[in-house]
Residue, then its C-alpha position, 0 to 999 in steps of 0.5 A: m333374328v340372325s337370318s334378318v341380320n344376315s340379309l341386312a349384312n348381305m345388302e350392305y355388303m353389296l351396297y358398299g362393295g364389300a366394306s360394309g359397317l366394318n369400314a369406318n368410312t361407310p355407314s351401316y347398322l354396325n357403326g350406327y349409320r355414321a360416316n367419318t370424313g378423314f382424320y379431322g372428322n374422326y378427331y371431332n367425332p365423339y363416337m371415335y372415343g366411345y363418348n355418348n354412345g349409349y352403351y355405358n350400361t352394357n357388358p364392359m367387354q361389349q363396350s370394348v368391342f364397340n370402341t374398336q369397331a370403328s377402326t376395323a377396315e383393315a380386318v375386312n380389306n385384308p382378313q386372311t393375313i390377320g387373326s389366328a385360326n383359333d380366333w376365327n374358329t371361336l367366332g365361327e362357333y359363336y355364330i353357329k350357337g347364335q343361330n339356335p337361340s333358346e326360346s323360353l316357354g313363357a315367350a312361346a306362350i306369349g307368341g301363341a297367344a299373339f298368333g291367336m289374336m291375329t287370327n281374329l283381325r276383326f278385333f284390331a281392324h274394328p276395335w270400337n265395333s268389337l268392344s261395343t258389341i260385347g255387352k249385347v252378346e253377354k246379355t243374350f248369354a246371361d243365363v250361362k252364369k245362372k245355375g239350373t238354367k238350360m244355358y248353364e247346363l249346355w255351357s257346362n256340359p263337355e258335349t255341348h260346350k264347344l257348340m255354345t262357344d261357337a254360338y257366342a262367337r257368331m252372335h258377336k259377329l252378328e252384333g258387329g255386322a249390324k253396326s254402321r261400316l264403310g261397306l267396301f266388302k261387307s255392307r251393314i246387315d239390314k235390320t230385318t235380317y238382324k232381328a230375324l237371326k237374333s230372335e232365332m238364336e235367342a229362341a234356340l238358346k232358351s229351348g236348349d235344343k242343340k240342333a236349333i242352336a247349331t242351325a241358328t249359328e250356321k245361318i249367322r255364319v253365312a250371313t256375316n261372311a257374305k260379301t255384300g259390300y259396294i265392290p261385290q255389288a259392282w261385280n255382281k252387276l257386271k256379271v249379270a250384264m255379261g249374262g251371268k247369274p246374280s249372286k244369292t241373297i242372304a235369305e237364299r243362302t240361309t236356307g236349303e240343303a247346304i245349311s242342313q249339311a253344315v248343321g250336321k257337321n257342326l253337331t258332329e264336330k262340336g256336339t261330342a265330348l272328346g277325351l285327350k286321345g280323341q282330341f289328339k286325333h281330331s286335332l291331327k285332322g284339323q287345325g293341329g295337323v295344319g299347324g304342324a305341317l306349317m311348322f314342318g315346312m318352316e324348318y326347311l325354310f329356315d334351314w335352306g341356306k344350311i342345306k345348300a352350304a352342306f351340299s356345296k361341301d359334299s353330298s354326304t354332308g348335304w344329306t346329313q343336313v337334310g336328315q337333321t332338318t327333317a328330324k327337327g321338322l317332325g319334332s315341330l309337327i308332333g310338338w305342335t299337334a300334341g300341344e294344340a290337342v292338350g290346349s284345346w282339351a284343357g281350354a274347353k274345361l277351363g273355358a267352361a269353368l270361367g264362362t259360368a264363374v266370370a263371363p261367357g266371353v272370357g270362357t270363349a276367348i280362353g278356349a279360342i287361344a288355348g290350343l295355339v298357346c299350347g301348340s307354341i309351347g309344344v314346338a318350343l319343347a320339341g325344338k329343345f329335344t330334337r336339337k339335343i338328338v341331332g346335334e349341331d347342324v352340319g350345314a351351319k358348320a359348312e356355312v362357317e367354313n365357306m365364310k372363313k375361306t374368302p375375304e368377303g366371307q370373313a368380313q361377313l362373319l365379323q359383321l354377324t358376330a359383332q352384332q351378336v356380341m352387342t346383344d349378348k348379356k352373357l358374353d363369353p370372354k373368349v369370344a370378346l378376346a378373339l374379336q379384339n385380337i383380329v381388330s388389334q392385329a389389323n391396326a398394328 
């Protein structure tokens, strides 16, 4: 959030020539985007006196700060003559602390679940299509809940559980693809193809043959991912007119060596029971490793401003910040990969149990998001651990020192800390006092 506020503050600073929200005569996020027009404008403006400002239920110190914000123009226009060094240091320390808000594990879990849902945008882009197909897929996999059947055994067996959930997910896409759609990128799957693929999957499930299930699953994957809509059709016609080869039909794509190779890979990856150690190695090579690398890169993205500020001070401080960022990045990488591995391992067990007891769809969904949920929790835990090891970012300290050196920087520091104050439910009295000291001296 701080980075977003920082960007907004910089934009408003440039827009208003350095005055921004700390000048009562310029509208900004800090004064509710209200502009005053001289003494009489202030006199008749209820916000001048704190009435009807919507903050009656906030911390009293926040109310006091809010009531003084509208008259801090002098604090911005002449910052170096007001406020003691201790007051500015207090605001600086408060700003640095706000850059590393502690995330609860519950919030991390919710974020991971939301990310998992976002990876299946089809449920949001075509909600009715997605919901209306669940019943048909559940009917196809009904024997999963009947103890003693081959489908029950396949679903319950750790060596074939992922193979079955993959088949369930692909059948859901097949049922959705057979419904009417706009068809810009993917046209509706024709009845002949739909019936053939569905019949093959039903026969494979009934037989209990792992290779047959993997083959039917792969054919459905190819058919449902094929770009057959109006736009691809137009491109195909243009390509043929220019002497190129026409695109392969679904029938051509679902036969041949490519399918056989994909089936072999599918059986190897999803037809093997993995212990926790084996799941960790598998995750490191797959989604866990990719997610961990992404988390590592995001640490550098978020800390780029700190790194620049640190090097602006001296190279020693700069490389120290690089080391701190690297340590946090490695922690996030390990945290995500380990969390994703634990989540996938536990999710498979939980999904198997819920699939036979509740519904195959519920078990499939749990298994799909468990890794992402636990990966997010792993990052949150790793962040708490690495911050204790590396300590406070030296780049953040350098940023604050740079802001305190110039009127523009001090104005920005005032803006950022005032914004933090308004959302801080456990505001330190020292911070409120420091902010009020600067404001009162400006108005003296």
